[in-house]
GUDREN-270473 format. One record per residue: residue number from 1; residue in three letters; x, y, z of N, C-alpha, C in turn. Coordinates in steps of 0.05 Angstrom, whole numbers, m for minus. Layout:
residues N
    nr   rest     n.px     n.py     n.pz    ca.px    ca.py    ca.pz     c.px     c.py     c.pz
   NUM    ALA        X        Y        Z        X        Y        Z        X        Y        Z
...
end
This chain:
residues 326
    nr   rest     n.px     n.py     n.pz    ca.px    ca.py    ca.pz     c.px     c.py     c.pz
     1    UNK    m1770      991      735    m1784      955      744    m1785      959      768
     2    UNK    m1802      947      785    m1801      942      807    m1800      914      819
     3    UNK    m1780      893      824    m1783      871      828    m1790      853      850
     4    UNK    m1780      873      879    m1787      854      899    m1808      877      917
     5    UNK    m1817      856      938    m1828      888      962    m1809      887      977
     6    UNK    m1819      911      992    m1795      913     1016    m1794      897     1027
     7    UNK    m1811      874     1036    m1807      860     1057    m1790      833     1047
     8    UNK    m1784      827     1022    m1776      809     1003    m1743      818     1000
     9    UNK    m1743      844     1000    m1715      856     1001    m1701      850     1027
    10    UNK    m1715      858     1051    m1709      860     1068    m1700      827     1083
    11    UNK    m1719      812     1067    m1705      779     1085    m1687      777     1068
    12    UNK    m1679      783     1047    m1652      773     1029    m1633      787     1042
    13    UNK    m1641      819     1051    m1612      826     1071    m1610      817     1083
    14    UNK    m1624      811     1111    m1625      789     1128    m1602      762     1131
    15    UNK    m1613      755     1111    m1603      723     1103    m1574      734     1096
    16    UNK    m1564      742     1078    m1540      748     1070    m1521      763     1091
    17    UNK    m1529      776     1105    m1518      779     1125    m1514      769     1152
    18    UNK    m1531      736     1164    m1521      726     1175    m1505      702     1161
    19    UNK    m1498      707     1133    m1478      687     1124    m1459      685     1127
    20    UNK    m1448      719     1123    m1427      734     1123    m1407      747     1147
    21    UNK    m1430      749     1167    m1424      762     1195    m1406      739     1204
    22    UNK    m1414      713     1196    m1395      691     1213    m1372      683     1195
    23    UNK    m1368      692     1174    m1341      706     1156    m1328      715     1173
    24    UNK    m1335      738     1175    m1314      766     1175    m1315      777     1203
    25    UNK    m1334      760     1221    m1324      771     1244    m1304      773     1260
    26    UNK    m1281      758     1248    m1261      756     1269    m1242      768     1247
    27    UNK    m1243      780     1224    m1225      795     1203    m1241      817     1195
    28    UNK    m1216      835     1196    m1223      872     1191    m1220      867     1155
    29    UNK    m1234      893     1150    m1238      885     1121    m1207      905     1110
    30    UNK    m1200      894     1083    m1172      904     1073    m1180      934     1065
    31    UNK    m1155      946     1054    m1146      967     1048    m1160      975     1026
    32    UNK    m1161     1002     1013    m1177     1001      984    m1158      993      966
    33    UNK    m1158     1012      934    m1132     1010      924    m1114     1027      919
    34    UNK    m1114     1049      945    m1084     1062      944    m1057     1056      949
    35    UNK    m1056     1029      956    m1029     1014      959    m1025      998      949
    36    UNK    m1037      998      922    m1034      989      893    m1036     1003      868
    37    UNK    m1032     1027      878    m1042     1042      854    m1020     1047      827
    38    UNK     m995     1024      831     m990     1021      799     m997     1007      789
    39    UNK    m1017      990      794    m1036      969      763    m1045      978      766
    40    UNK    m1068     1002      772    m1089     1007      775    m1089     1031      742
    41    UNK    m1107     1028      719    m1104     1041      696    m1125     1046      694
    42    UNK    m1125     1068      678    m1153     1081      662    m1146     1101      643
    43    UNK    m1169     1111      622    m1157     1126      609    m1170     1151      619
    44    UNK    m1147     1168      605    m1150     1196      614    m1168     1216      605
    45    UNK    m1179     1196      583    m1198     1225      564    m1216     1197      555
    46    UNK    m1229     1207      538    m1257     1188      520    m1241     1174      503
    47    UNK    m1241     1151      491    m1219     1140      486    m1243     1129      458
    48    UNK    m1226     1124      431    m1238     1126      411    m1258     1095      401
    49    UNK    m1270     1104      386    m1299     1080      389    m1291     1057      372
    50    UNK    m1273     1059      363    m1261     1040      351    m1241     1015      359
    51    UNK    m1239     1027      388    m1218      999      402    m1236      993      431
    52    UNK    m1226      968      440    m1247      953      458    m1238      965      489
    53    UNK    m1260      981      496    m1259      989      526    m1267      984      537
    54    UNK    m1261      975      577    m1269      953      585    m1282      979      617
    55    UNK    m1302      976      629    m1304      990      652    m1324      970      670
    56    UNK    m1295      975      693    m1318      956      721    m1338      970      734
    57    UNK    m1350      950      732    m1372      958      752    m1383      956      785
    58    UNK    m1355      938      796    m1365      923      817    m1366      899      824
    59    UNK    m1363      878      839    m1367      856      843    m1350      843      822
    60    UNK    m1362      828      810    m1362      812      785    m1369      830      752
    61    UNK    m1376      853      759    m1398      865      731    m1368      878      718
    62    UNK    m1375      878      692    m1364      896      673    m1382      899      647
    63    UNK    m1374      924      634    m1381      938      605    m1358      931      584
    64    UNK    m1364      912      564    m1348      923      541    m1364      944      523
    65    UNK    m1344      958      511    m1353      970      488    m1340      977      466
    66    UNK    m1349      967      442    m1341      975      420    m1358      983      405
    67    UNK    m1348     1005      379    m1361     1017      353    m1392     1023      369
    68    UNK    m1394     1035      386    m1426     1039      392    m1441     1014      410
    69    UNK    m1429      992      397    m1443      961      423    m1436      966      444
    70    UNK    m1449      956      467    m1443      947      493    m1449      919      502
    71    UNK    m1432      899      511    m1434      874      525    m1436      873      564
    72    UNK    m1446      867      563    m1448      872      596    m1447      841      605
    73    UNK    m1431      838      634    m1424      814      648    m1425      814      676
    74    UNK    m1446      802      693    m1455      803      717    m1461      829      732
    75    UNK    m1481      852      717    m1485      883      730    m1497      882      757
    76    UNK    m1475      891      775    m1495      883      802    m1492      915      816
    77    UNK    m1507      932      825    m1504      963      838    m1520      965      857
    78    UNK    m1537      948      870    m1560      949      895    m1546      936      916
    79    UNK    m1521      931      920    m1513      914      943    m1530      918      968
    80    UNK    m1536      894      969    m1563      879      982    m1564      893     1012
    81    UNK    m1542      890     1023    m1536      903     1050    m1543      930     1057
    82    UNK    m1539      946     1034    m1545      967     1048    m1562      985     1017
    83    UNK    m1587      966     1014    m1602      969      998    m1608     1000      985
    84    UNK    m1612     1005      974    m1626     1038      958    m1635     1027      931
    85    UNK    m1666     1027      930    m1674     1026      906    m1660     1048      882
    86    UNK    m1648     1066      889    m1643     1086      872    m1615     1073      855
    87    UNK    m1599     1062      876    m1580     1047      875    m1568     1039      845
    88    UNK    m1594     1024      828    m1582     1004      808    m1591     1029      788
    89    UNK    m1608     1057      791    m1607     1072      766    m1585     1088      767
    90    UNK    m1573     1094      787    m1541     1110      793    m1526     1087      777
    91    UNK    m1525     1068      778    m1503     1050      766    m1516     1045      735
    92    UNK    m1529     1051      726    m1541     1045      703    m1537     1074      682
    93    UNK    m1529     1098      694    m1525     1121      689    m1494     1119      683
    94    UNK    m1478     1100      694    m1456     1101      684    m1445     1078      658
    95    UNK    m1470     1070      640    m1476     1047      622    m1483     1062      601
    96    UNK    m1471     1051      580    m1488     1059      557    m1516     1051      554
    97    UNK    m1537     1063      534    m1569     1068      534    m1574     1050      525
    98    UNK    m1560     1029      504    m1563     1002      497    m1544      989      501
    99    UNK    m1552      953      513    m1532      936      503    m1542      910      482
   100    UNK    m1521      897      473    m1525      883      459    m1539      859      473
   101    UNK    m1522      850      506    m1535      826      507    m1523      831      537
   102    UNK    m1533      810      558    m1515      816      588    m1510      782      588
   103    UNK    m1486      782      603    m1479      754      606    m1483      747      639
   104    UNK    m1491      724      643    m1487      717      673    m1473      689      678
   105    UNK    m1453      697      696    m1435      669      702    m1447      649      726
   106    UNK    m1467      659      736    m1490      642      759    m1507      657      777
   107    UNK    m1514      647      783    m1545      654      793    m1545      669      815
   108    UNK    m1530      673      837    m1532      679      867    m1536      711      855
   109    UNK    m1543      721      879    m1560      743      878    m1531      769      862
   110    UNK    m1506      768      888    m1496      784      870    m1478      777      849
   111    UNK    m1497      765      826    m1497      764      808    m1516      764      783
   112    UNK    m1536      777      800    m1562      762      780    m1583      780      789
   113    UNK    m1583      789      818    m1607      802      819    m1612      827      805
   114    UNK    m1599      838      797    m1600      867      794    m1602      861      759
   115    UNK    m1605      836      744    m1603      835      722    m1622      845      704
   116    UNK    m1656      836      714    m1680      838      699    m1678      876      699
   117    UNK    m1678      885      726    m1680      917      721    m1656      926      699
   118    UNK    m1636      917      687    m1623      927      671    m1628      911      647
   119    UNK    m1639      897      643    m1648      886      622    m1670      900      608
   120    UNK    m1680      913      629    m1707      931      629    m1704      950      605
   121    UNK    m1683      958      619    m1672      990      622    m1649      996      589
   122    UNK    m1641      969      581    m1622      968      561    m1621      949      542
   123    UNK    m1651      942      546    m1664      927      521    m1649      900      515
   124    UNK    m1629      887      529    m1605      870      527    m1610      847      525
   125    UNK    m1614      826      509    m1616      797      509    m1599      794      532
   126    UNK    m1614      779      543    m1598      758      575    m1588      722      566
   127    UNK    m1564      728      566    m1554      700      561    m1541      691      587
   128    UNK    m1549      660      599    m1542      654      619    m1548      622      622
   129    UNK    m1547      609      642    m1555      576      648    m1585      578      647
   130    UNK    m1593      555      641    m1621      544      640    m1628      556      667
   131    UNK    m1614      549      684    m1624      546      726    m1634      585      732
   132    UNK    m1606      598      711    m1613      634      719    m1631      638      705
   133    UNK    m1627      632      674    m1658      638      659    m1690      644      677
   134    UNK    m1678      612      692    m1708      601      705    m1709      621      731
   135    UNK    m1698      628      748    m1700      646      770    m1716      672      763
   136    UNK    m1699      679      736    m1706      709      731    m1738      704      720
   137    UNK    m1750      690      704    m1766      682      697    m1799      685      717
   138    UNK    m1796      669      746    m1806      678      762    m1804      701      780
   139    UNK    m1790      728      771    m1793      744      779    m1829      759      768
   140    UNK    m1834      770      788    m1862      788      772    m1848      807      744
   141    UNK    m1868      815      723    m1855      835      707    m1835      819      690
   142    UNK    m1821      798      693    m1800      796      678    m1792      789      657
   143    UNK    m1824      781      646    m1827      777      622    m1815      739      616
   144    UNK    m1822      731      600    m1819      696      591    m1802      692      566
   145    UNK    m1793      721      552    m1782      711      528    m1755      723      525
   146    UNK    m1745      735      548    m1724      756      540    m1691      738      552
   147    UNK    m1700      708      562    m1673      690      561    m1662      675      541
   148    UNK    m1635      670      544    m1626      648      525    m1609      632      545
   149    UNK    m1622      612      540    m1601      588      564    m1582      579      542
   150    UNK    m1565      579      552    m1535      567      536    m1525      540      559
   151    UNK    m1499      529      548    m1491      512      561    m1461      509      555
   152    UNK    m1444      501      563    m1414      506      556    m1409      493      531
   153    UNK    m1399      497      508    m1395      496      488    m1415      511      465
   154    UNK    m1436      528      471    m1445      542      452    m1429      568      454
   155    UNK    m1435      580      420    m1429      601      414    m1455      617      410
   156    UNK    m1441      647      412    m1469      662      398    m1456      685      386
   157    UNK    m1469      699      369    m1456      723      354    m1481      739      362
   158    UNK    m1471      759      373    m1481      782      369    m1482      803      380
   159    UNK    m1487      824      354    m1470      853      342    m1445      843      336
   160    UNK    m1416      849      344    m1398      851      336    m1383      828      355
   161    UNK    m1398      823      375    m1390      801      394    m1396      771      385
   162    UNK    m1371      755      387    m1374      728      389    m1364      710      419
   163    UNK    m1385      703      422    m1390      700      451    m1385      661      451
   164    UNK    m1363      661      468    m1364      624      466    m1363      621      497
   165    UNK    m1383      591      505    m1396      592      523    m1375      575      538
   166    UNK    m1358      568      569    m1339      549      575    m1350      543      601
   167    UNK    m1340      522      602    m1348      510      627    m1334      521      648
   168    UNK    m1339      525      677    m1339      531      699    m1337      517      721
   169    UNK    m1333      524      747    m1343      518      773    m1337      536      789
   170    UNK    m1349      539      814    m1355      556      837    m1334      554      858
   171    UNK    m1328      575      875    m1312      569      891    m1324      558      919
   172    UNK    m1306      550      930    m1322      533      957    m1317      551      978
   173    UNK    m1338      550      999    m1337      572     1016    m1347      549     1047
   174    UNK    m1324      541     1063    m1323      524     1083    m1319      507     1069
   175    UNK    m1309      500     1052    m1320      469     1046    m1339      459     1028
   176    UNK    m1351      482     1008    m1386      477     1001    m1397      500      987
   177    UNK    m1394      497      960    m1409      521      947    m1432      526      951
   178    UNK    m1429      556      956    m1456      574      970    m1484      558      959
   179    UNK    m1506      562      971    m1529      557      956    m1518      538      926
   180    UNK    m1520      518      929    m1510      501      909    m1531      490      899
   181    UNK    m1558      488      903    m1581      477      889    m1577      474      868
   182    UNK    m1609      452      860    m1615      460      827    m1638      443      831
   183    UNK    m1648      451      805    m1676      453      798    m1691      471      792
   184    UNK    m1714      469      790    m1729      495      774    m1747      498      811
   185    UNK    m1757      528      800    m1767      539      825    m1798      551      818
   186    UNK    m1812      543      841    m1850      542      827    m1856      573      840
   187    UNK    m1835      596      862    m1833      613      863    m1816      635      861
   188    UNK    m1830      657      862    m1798      676      862    m1780      678      883
   189    UNK    m1747      687      880    m1739      684      904    m1748      701      925
   190    UNK    m1744      697      949    m1753      707      965    m1724      714      987
   191    UNK    m1699      701      983    m1682      695     1009    m1657      691      987
   192    UNK    m1636      693     1001    m1610      700      993    m1603      672      996
   193    UNK    m1622      651      997    m1614      620      987    m1624      610      966
   194    UNK    m1640      631      955    m1662      622      936    m1653      624      914
   195    UNK    m1623      646      913    m1611      648      889    m1591      632      886
   196    UNK    m1603      613      874    m1582      592      873    m1555      592      853
   197    UNK    m1539      580      856    m1512      579      839    m1519      572      814
   198    UNK    m1534      543      803    m1539      523      785    m1513      516      768
   199    UNK    m1513      528      746    m1488      511      736    m1473      544      727
   200    UNK    m1440      549      748    m1429      565      735    m1414      560      704
   201    UNK    m1423      589      687    m1408      577      665    m1383      616      662
   202    UNK    m1369      600      645    m1340      629      637    m1347      638      611
   203    UNK    m1337      655      598    m1342      663      569    m1321      669      565
   204    UNK    m1308      676      532    m1286      675      520    m1302      684      503
   205    UNK    m1286      719      502    m1309      732      482    m1288      742      457
   206    UNK    m1295      751      430    m1275      760      413    m1298      783      398
   207    UNK    m1276      808      404    m1282      824      386    m1261      840      371
   208    UNK    m1261      850      345    m1243      874      341    m1212      856      344
   209    UNK    m1219      831      330    m1188      819      340    m1174      806      354
   210    UNK    m1190      819      384    m1182      809      413    m1196      789      421
   211    UNK    m1188      771      452    m1203      759      465    m1204      768      484
   212    UNK    m1222      756      504    m1220      765      533    m1235      742      544
   213    UNK    m1226      726      558    m1235      707      579    m1247      723      608
   214    UNK    m1268      711      615    m1278      719      640    m1292      697      649
   215    UNK    m1294      692      683    m1292      676      702    m1313      688      727
   216    UNK    m1330      682      741    m1324      691      772    m1315      672      784
   217    UNK    m1287      665      792    m1282      643      813    m1276      615      801
   218    UNK    m1272      604      803    m1268      567      801    m1249      553      831
   219    UNK    m1242      534      813    m1228      513      824    m1210      504      811
   220    UNK    m1191      485      813    m1167      472      800    m1179      453      791
   221    UNK    m1196      446      793    m1218      415      779    m1221      424      756
   222    UNK    m1229      450      756    m1241      460      730    m1220      486      721
   223    UNK    m1204      494      702    m1185      503      689    m1196      509      660
   224    UNK    m1186      542      651    m1203      553      626    m1193      532      607
   225    UNK    m1191      546      576    m1180      535      557    m1165      539      560
   226    UNK    m1143      527      537    m1116      524      535    m1103      542      507
   227    UNK    m1127      561      515    m1123      588      486    m1111      613      498
   228    UNK    m1093      622      478    m1080      645      489    m1101      669      485
   229    UNK    m1109      691      505    m1117      714      502    m1115      739      509
   230    UNK    m1120      758      507    m1114      790      500    m1114      791      538
   231    UNK    m1133      795      552    m1148      796      567    m1166      772      589
   232    UNK    m1149      767      609    m1154      749      631    m1163      758      655
   233    UNK    m1193      757      654    m1209      768      679    m1217      744      697
   234    UNK    m1211      752      715    m1203      715      733    m1218      720      758
   235    UNK    m1243      710      773    m1252      716      801    m1228      709      813
   236    UNK    m1224      723      838    m1204      711      866    m1224      721      885
   237    UNK    m1247      716      888    m1259      727      912    m1256      705      940
   238    UNK    m1244      675      930    m1238      654      960    m1213      644      948
   239    UNK    m1209      619      967    m1176      612      964    m1177      594      935
   240    UNK    m1201      579      940    m1201      561      913    m1196      574      885
   241    UNK    m1200      597      875    m1193      615      856    m1165      623      850
   242    UNK    m1145      628      876    m1123      638      872    m1110      614      875
   243    UNK    m1119      586      887    m1105      560      878    m1106      552      852
   244    UNK    m1117      556      834    m1123      556      805    m1108      568      789
   245    UNK    m1099      594      802    m1091      618      784    m1062      615      765
   246    UNK    m1040      596      776    m1028      590      768    m1023      570      740
   247    UNK    m1041      554      744    m1044      539      725    m1065      549      701
   248    UNK    m1079      570      711    m1110      585      693    m1086      597      677
   249    UNK    m1070      615      697    m1043      633      671    m1029      617      654
   250    UNK    m1025      594      659    m1007      571      637    m1022      562      615
   251    UNK    m1045      560      619    m1067      557      601    m1075      581      582
   252    UNK    m1071      602      590    m1090      624      579    m1070      645      566
   253    UNK    m1035      651      575    m1017      669      563    m1028      688      562
   254    UNK    m1051      704      583    m1065      736      577    m1037      750      575
   255    UNK    m1050      769      563    m1023      792      558    m1029      816      579
   256    UNK    m1049      813      590    m1070      829      611    m1085      808      634
   257    UNK    m1076      814      663    m1092      794      676    m1107      817      692
   258    UNK    m1134      808      695    m1144      830      714    m1169      813      736
   259    UNK    m1155      811      762    m1160      800      781    m1188      818      789
   260    UNK    m1212      792      792    m1246      808      795    m1253      789      827
   261    UNK    m1277      811      825    m1296      796      848    m1276      802      873
   262    UNK    m1257      822      886    m1250      827      900    m1257      846      917
   263    UNK    m1289      853      912    m1290      888      927    m1301      870      952
   264    UNK    m1310      892      962    m1330      889      993    m1359      899      983
   265    UNK    m1373      870      984    m1401      888      961    m1418      891      980
   266    UNK    m1411      895     1002    m1431      913     1027    m1432      933     1026
   267    UNK    m1405      948     1013    m1408      983     1029    m1423      986      988
   268    UNK    m1438     1004      993    m1452     1022      965    m1418     1025      954
   269    UNK    m1425     1033      925    m1411     1034      900    m1392     1064      909
   270    UNK    m1407     1075      921    m1401     1113      920    m1384     1114      946
   271    UNK    m1380     1098      959    m1363     1090      989    m1331     1084      968
   272    UNK    m1327     1070      954    m1299     1074      945    m1294     1038      934
   273    UNK    m1277     1042      930    m1270     1005      923    m1252      993      953
   274    UNK    m1258      974      955    m1245      969      986    m1242      929      983
   275    UNK    m1221      920      997    m1215      901      982    m1235      873     1010
   276    UNK    m1252      862      992    m1264      842     1018    m1247      825     1032
   277    UNK    m1261      816     1053    m1244      804     1078    m1227      781     1071
   278    UNK    m1238      764     1043    m1228      732     1039    m1205      736     1018
   279    UNK    m1204      766     1008    m1188      761      991    m1162      766      996
   280    UNK    m1150      764      973    m1110      768      991    m1098      772      955
   281    UNK    m1098      797      956    m1086      809      921    m1058      806      930
   282    UNK    m1040      812      953    m1015      804      957     m994      775      943
   283    UNK    m1019      763      945    m1010      730      939    m1030      731      907
   284    UNK    m1045      748      901    m1047      748      876    m1020      760      855
   285    UNK    m1012      780      876    m1000      801      856     m964      787      855
   286    UNK     m963      766      881     m933      745      877     m939      723      853
   287    UNK     m958      714      852     m961      698      830     m961      702      799
   288    UNK     m976      726      801     m964      741      767     m943      747      764
   289    UNK     m918      763      785     m898      758      784     m882      741      780
   290    UNK     m885      717      784     m880      688      784     m879      691      758
   291    UNK     m902      688      747     m904      674      725     m890      696      705
   292    UNK     m892      720      711     m869      739      691     m881      741      669
   293    UNK     m899      739      659     m909      742      620     m930      757      617
   294    UNK     m942      765      639     m968      782      634     m968      803      648
   295    UNK     m992      831      651     m989      857      653    m1008      850      678
   296    UNK    m1009      846      715    m1025      853      731    m1036      876      726
   297    UNK    m1064      887      725    m1076      914      729    m1099      906      741
   298    UNK    m1108      929      758    m1135      938      772    m1148      956      755
   299    UNK    m1179      960      763    m1193      972      748    m1203      989      778
   300    UNK    m1212     1013      769    m1229     1029      788    m1256     1026      784
   301    UNK    m1272     1033      801    m1308     1035      789    m1311     1053      769
   302    UNK    m1324     1040      751    m1333     1064      725    m1312     1082      712
   303    UNK    m1290     1071      717    m1266     1079      707    m1249     1068      681
   304    UNK    m1266     1070      646    m1262     1055      631    m1232     1050      626
   305    UNK    m1224     1036      610    m1196     1031      606    m1202     1018      577
   306    UNK    m1183     1034      563    m1181     1020      526    m1156      997      524
   307    UNK    m1168      971      518    m1149      945      521    m1138      943      489
   308    UNK    m1109      955      502    m1086      960      471    m1091      940      460
   309    UNK    m1091      940      429    m1088      924      410    m1052      908      403
   310    UNK    m1057      884      410    m1031      868      409    m1015      875      375
   311    UNK     m986      880      379     m973      884      358     m985      861      331
   312    UNK     m992      867      312    m1005      841      287    m1023      825      289
   313    UNK    m1039      837      314    m1061      829      312    m1092      826      292
   314    UNK    m1106      806      282    m1120      799      265    m1144      790      268
   315    UNK    m1159      799      256    m1191      801      269    m1189      754      271
   316    UNK    m1208      750      288    m1210      718      289    m1237      710      273
   317    UNK    m1239      689      252    m1257      679      236    m1263      656      255
   318    UNK    m1298      654      252    m1303      620      267    m1292      601      267
   319    UNK    m1288      591      274    m1289      558      270    m1311      546      256
   320    UNK    m1310      535      236    m1341      522      223    m1343      502      232
   321    UNK    m1323      481      257    m1337      456      272    m1350      471      299
   322    UNK    m1348      498      300    m1363      501      332    m1388      513      314
   323    UNK    m1412      508      338    m1439      513      333    m1451      538      338
   324    UNK    m1456      560      324    m1456      585      326    m1489      594      324
   325    UNK    m1502      602      347    m1529      618      336    m1529      642      341
   326    UNK    m1546      659      329    m1545      693      329    m1565      703      346
end
């Protein structure tokens, strides 16, 4: 599916380059995963289909798999500043051929830009905020019925997945949330600034008696729910997210902690993982060591990892108080 003209792509690329060159001009890019090999996990062979597998897709993108079903979050392969039309297809080659749904945390280009193409390829149901759905519907050939607009408190059951929508915030850059406009657009997005943040969302996913919390970052003003989870995927791109890490871990009590949104998304995925300039994994490591209840892990691109079951864990039954929509 062709979403943009070449000129529109170049316009987005140039606006993104200008925004980040100011941020990165005085900082050298950080290292890759090699210095932190003790934290990197992954399956040595194909895992059993009756367990939950997690695959990192870059930026804040993930694929969760269980018994032949797949659920995606924020899939983003094109890496705008080095855009090549084949990169989305290369990324799709690592995904299951069909997905039940795609969850989107907010409307910025590094979370939503590639989603219409992935929806078309995987026939997945798009679950996102109303503003993100509106952005997608403005795109040529996007279709008007593929989006499910949700808000905090909503619950969806799609295939084996129970998905609870949770309130979230977005980290600030230079004291302000980037592209924080609200409201509907009359024209398709052409510039990076057109991909507005909208209402940030987080998700609590339940499957196979396991619970996964995922967000793309946040601030101390809005913490995750006070509920234990098996895996906490927490965005760590900017200082705001790291400032709320201690309190977030105190509320989630995860068995595993996976810091996310740490890579340099201007590099193509084929170039390998490299930490972004504004990330600070050593401080994340220090905070997690101080907490000393959870195992800190890292994932490399497209290398699946099976989430171990906790001893004595049981399937979760829905709370009759919650509003559930299939």
